N, C-alpha and C positions, 0 to 999 in steps of 0.2 A: 270800218268794219272789222276791228284788229280778232276777234272771236272766229271770224272764217279761217283763221292758220291755226286754230286748234283742233280743227276736224280732223278726222281721217279720210283718206281718199274713199273708203267705202262712204261715208256719210256725208262728202261734199258731192260725189256724184249720185247721190239720191237726194241729195237738196236742190242740184243743179237741175235734174228731171222732174223736181216735184216744183219748181220756177218759184223755190222761196229765195232764193239768191241767183243772181247773174255770173257767169263766167269772165265778165269783166271784174265785177266785184271780186270774185274770188283771185281775179290775175293781181289788180290795184293792191287787194290788202298784202299778198304775200308781194309785190314790187315794195311796198310799204315795210315791211318788216326787213325786206333784203337790204334797204338803205339804210334801217336803222342798226343793223349788224354786221356793217363792216369792219366793224374790229375784229371777225373770226375771221375773216379774209376766205372766206368760203366760195365765193364766188370770182373768178377772174375774167368774168365777163357779164355785165349785165346786158338783158336783151330788151326792155323795157318796150319800145315800140311794137315789136315783133310779138310782143306776148299781150298787149292788148290789141292788135290786131286778131290775131290767132283768138283769140276770146270773144272777139266779135263776132266772128265768124261761128263757132260755136253756139252763141248765142241765135242766131242765127237758124241754123241745124236745129238747136232743140225747138223754137220755135215753131217750125215746119214739123216735127216730129222723126228726123231724119238725124237724131245726134247719132253717135259712135259708143263705142261701151267705155272710152275714155274721155265723154266729150264735156269739153271745161275744165280738165284735170290740170294744175298748174307743176309743173315738174321741172325741177333741175337736172342740168343735161352734162355728163362728167364731158369734160374736155378732153377725152380720149376718142370722142365717139366726132366722124368728120360732120357738119352742119353747112348745108350749101347757102355758100352766100356769108356766114356768122366765123368770125375766128375759131378755129381749131390750131390748138397750139402742144398737146400732151405733155403741160405742164414744161415748155424745153425751150431758150430761146433760140434753137436751131431753127422752130416752127413759129417765130414771135409774131411774126404777120402772114401766114397761111392762111387764105380763103379759099375754101373746096368750092370746087364747082357741083357737087355732088353729096348726097346726101346718105346715110350709112344704114343699110338695112332695118337697124332695128330702132333709130328716129324715125325714120320713114313710116314703119308699122307702127308707131306711136301717134303720130301727125294722122296717119289714115284714119285711127281710131277717134281722134279729137282732139288730143291732148296737147297743150299749149306750152310753149318753153319760156321761161321765166332767164335763165342765161345758161354760161358754163360753167362748172364746177372745178377748184381746185385741184390738184392731184401730183403725187410723186412723179417727177420727170418719165416722160415713158413708164410707167404703170411701177417702177424700180423704186421700192422704198418700203416701210413699214412703221414711217410716224409721220408722211407728208411733210419730211423737212427739205425734200431735194427737190422741190419745185422752184422754179424760174421766180416765183411770182411771191417767193415767202412760204412760212408755213400757215397750214390753217390751223387755228387754235378751237379745242373741246371748247363746246359749250358748259362742257361739267367741269367743275372743279372741286379740292379735295376739301372734305369739313373743316372749315377754320382758317384756310390758306387759301391765297390769291396766283399763285404760281401757275402760269399757263401750262397746260397739260396738251398733249398729241390726241388727237381724235382718232391717230390708225391711219394704215396706209394701203394699196396707193387713193386708194378711195376717199381720201379724210374729206375732203370739202362736199361727198355726197353725203356721210354719214353725221357731216358736222350741221349741214343745209338742213335733214329731215331732224335731226335731233334737235333743235333750235327753231324749227316749224315756219324754213322760210322756205320751203314745197314739199307738197303731200306726198312725192316721191323724189325718186331719184334714179336715174339709171348710175351703172358701176360696173366695174370688171375685175377681175378675181384670178390671179395666177398662179399665187402659192397661198392665198386667205386675203387676199385686197378687197373681198366686199364681206366676209365673215369677221376677220378681225376687228375693225372699223366699227362694225354693227356691234361687237360687246362692248368695244371702248364707250360708246356713245348710246348703249341702252335701247339700242332700234334692232329692227330686224333686216338680216341680210341672206340673200339663197345666191347659192353660186350653185347655176343646173348644168345637166350633165354636159359634158363636151359634147357641142355640134346642137345643142337644143336651141341657142342661138345666135346667129349669124354674125360673122365675125366681119363681113363687107363693109368697110367703109370706119373700120375701130382699127386706130394706130396700133401697129404690133409692135409687141412686145415678146414673148416666147410663142410662137404659133403653133404648138401642140397642146399648150398649157391655157393660153388665153380662156376666157368666158365672159360672156356681158349675163349680168342678172340686175334684181331691182336693189334697193333698199326702200325702208317704209317704217312706218311705226309699229304696223302692226301682223303677223302672220294672215289675215286675209286679204291687208292691203297688198303681200308680197305675191299671193297669188294671183292678183287681179291684174296686176302689173304685169307680173310675168306671163299669163294669157296673150297679151297684147306681143311684148317684145319675141316672143318666139315666133318658129313656122321656119318651112324650109326653106332656103334661099340656092337656087340654081348660081349664082355667083359666087357661091361659095362651097369649092370641094369639098369640103370637113362638116359643111349644116345636112344633117343627120334629115332623112326622108320622112319626119311623121308628124301628122297634125299633133297642135297643143291641146291637150283638153282640157276642159275647165275646172281648171287648179283649184277654182274658191269651191267648185263644189266638194272636197273633199276636206273643208274644214266643216269641224263639227259632227265627222263622223264617228263610232264609236269607234275607241283603240282595245275594245275588250280582243282578248286573245294575240293579239302580236308577239311578238317574240323580240326583246332588245339586248344587244350585243353591247356587253363592258370591256373593252380592248384592255388586255391588263399591261398591257407596252405605254399606253399612254399616262400614265403615276410615273410620270420625269420626276428626276431627282431635284430637290430643292424647290419643288411646285410650293406654294404659299396654302397654309393650312383650309383658308377660307372656300378655293379653288377646289379642292377634295370636297367640305364641306359643300359647296352647293353640288358638285356631282353627285354625292350621298343624297342629297336633295333632291334631286332630278331623277333618280333611280326610284327614290320610294313616290313621288309623284304619278310616275308613270304604271308602277306596279299598284297604288292606289287605282289606278283606272282601270287597271284589267289587265295590265301586259305583265309577260312570263319576261323577266329577265336573268340571261346567263352572260358569265363571262367567255369571253371569246380571247384566240391569239392572232394577232397580225405580226408573226416576227420579226421583217425585213423592215417595221416602224423606224426603229435606230438608223438605217441608213439612208431613210428619207432626204434628210435636209442638206446630206453631203449631196445625193443625187441629183438633188433639186440644184443645187447652184453649181453643178456641171451643165447641168441640159438647158437651163433656163438661159442664162448668159452664152451658151454655144448660139443657141437660136435668135439671141438679142445682137449678137455682134455678125450675125449673115444678116437680118431685117434691118439694123441702124447703118448698115454699108448704104444704104440710097439717100443718105445725109452728105451729100457733100459739095453742095453749094454749086451744084451745075444746075438743078432744074426749079427747084423751087425751094423757100427756106431762106436762113442766113447764108451770105457769104462772105467770105473775108479776102479778099485778092492777095496774092503773093507773087514773088517774083518767077515761079515754074508752076507748072500746073500743082506740081507733088505739094510744094508751099502754099498751094490755094487750099489745096482738100486738108490737111495740116491744120493751118490757122482757124478755115472753119468749122474743124471737129472740135479744136480745144479751143474755140470763142462759144461754140455751139452747146456742147456737152457738160453738164455738172459733171463734179467728183464722182458720184453714185456711178452714173451711165459710164463714165471711164473706166473705170471699176471693171465694171462687169464685161463690158465690151474687150478689154485686156484680157480678162479672163477666160473669154469665150474662145478669142481666138487662139490663146495659148492650147488648151482643152482639144481645139480642133486642128492643131498644125503638125505638120510630120514628125513623127517618133510619140508624139502623144496621144493621139486621136482614139489608138488601140487602148493605151493605157489608163484614161480617163474618160471619153466620151464614150465609145463603146459598152465598158466597163458600166459605166451609170444605166444605159440603157436597158444592159441585162437587169438592172436591181431594178429598173423600173419595170421592168415586167414581172419579179417576182413580187411585188408589192402590190401591184395589180392583182396574182393570184391567191395572194395573202386575203384580200378581200373576197375575191369569189369563192373561198373556201368558208369563209365567217359568212357568204351569205347562204351557204346552202342547209345554216343553223338557225340563221336571224331572218329577220325582217328590216330591223336598222342597226346602226350603231348609236349608242350616245357616250358622249365625250364633251369638255371641258373646250371652247372655241380657241382664248388664249389662257398663255400662263399666267397671267397677272391682270388686272384691271389696267387703264388709262397710265402712264408714266411720261415725267417733265419735259418740255420739250428742250433738247440740248442734252437729256439725259444720257441717250447713248450713240449719240451723233459719232462720236470719236471712237468707238468701236463697233467694227463693221458686224464682227461676229456676233457678239451680242444681241446687235440688230436686227440678224438674221433669226435668230431664238424665238424672237417672239411667232413665225412662222413653225412652231414645231409641230403642232395639232393641226394644222390645216392643210400643208404641203401633200400630202399622201394622197388626199379627194382631188386636187390637181394631175398629180401623176400616174392617178388610177381612171382618171376620166367621168368619177362618179360627183353625182348631185348634195351638196351640203349646207344644211342651213343652222343658222345662227339667232339664236332667242333670247331677249335681254332675262333674265332668272333672279338676279338680284343684287344688292350692292355689298362693297367691301368695308372695312373697317371704316374708312375714310368716306363712306358717301360714295362711291364711283361704282358705276355700272359693270355688271359682269355678265358673261352670255354661258349658256350651252350650246353645244353642235351633234346636229342628229344628221347621220350620215346613211345616204339608202341606197339601193342599186341603180343601175343605168336605167335612167327612163323613168323612175319609179318618183320623180318630185310629190306628187299625189299623198304619197304614203308619208312622206315628209313634213306638209302641210296637214295632214291630218294628225301625228304625234305632236307636230309643234304649236298647231293651238291647241291641243291636251296640254303643253308643258305653260302655256303661255297664261291659261285660265287658274291651272293649278300656282303657279307663283304669281300670278295677279299679280305684274308689277307694274306700277303704276306711278312710280319717282320722275320725275321731269328736272331740268336743268334749272337753276335760279340764273333769270333774265338778265345776269349783270351786263350785258352787254351792252343794253338799253340806256345805261346811266349817263 
């Protein structure tokens, strides 16, 4: 029943509830699709036995009328989320054999609501990357290809496995995380929908940490409504996470389809980056026109400290990573490489366990936190971060949401930017501000470039106002009428 993998999450849930097909059939269809798509390298661990057992339990609950909001939904889980009894690696050799004895709060919420786990999804090592090329398990290949070319493309990062799985119909939806754009940029590169919710909306407990003040979990799906459905289950206050916000998750899906007439949309002039492709400018103008046609008022706003966002981010994030990754020393869990002395063991373990990009960021972070440089770099970056957040506060006094491009280009070739870390970091130019300010951001697929590759538009909202983003995102989705799908070359 391969057609079952073509369903949206909403359609699948409705069909399961109406007993048109079973959760086992949904799970098996996706497991078959995953087996046929190993060329994409989207999954680092397939869990067919667990998936079918969970699906059988879902069918029993559906039969008895006790099904939850996600009962029978077949999902992929980014390998940054710890899953009890199932290997969780964060894409790193240093955790290649780590089997957690506990469940992350986000995945526990999904299982509580009836979801089924298909497996663990590939990702950049410790979520550090914009192309999914830093994974210890090798790069993920984007299901999309440029017109007339077989060149393998990046699905974006760090949630590249999640985005590729959703785009290739290898899951009804997937969990992901976003530290500087790692949900939204992959969504843009793969023609999917991704939302980075307000910082604290989803618990970070049981999610392997990269940069604690920036990391936030969220969903990747094929439609705006699917993202709203999945985010509600993922969200909620968690006393185990001191940064978790003590607020109830609203019914996000109820905002989908609401009129956007009268909403004020800001267009930040600073997001017109030098060298941005004309097709990105054109798509942005189309987005403005679509929202105007839907009854929105569009005004230009200024976010003057945007130009400092990338430098500030690449000080704050590596500094926090340096502290968080200090725990991986070969003493308690994960990889251990014996040395002649304790110091030798530490050095050998970390050298063998961490990839080049992780080592680079740990070194940068340690440097900016060191005596003599803390004030000059880290403290100054925190002050800039505050100014960036203040820019958004002032903008939201005038508008209800902001509209920007999601990424400065379509998907690029694997290996194309690997030798130039700065070029890779520039992929986050439109997304890092949202993380620095702790705000929600939604990427919606809105068009194709000249090579037939997807491009996304980003909506940025006030803290805890994801509802307005879903409202506007649904309007953009309807106007853009994005129906393109990648040609399934991987099945050949």
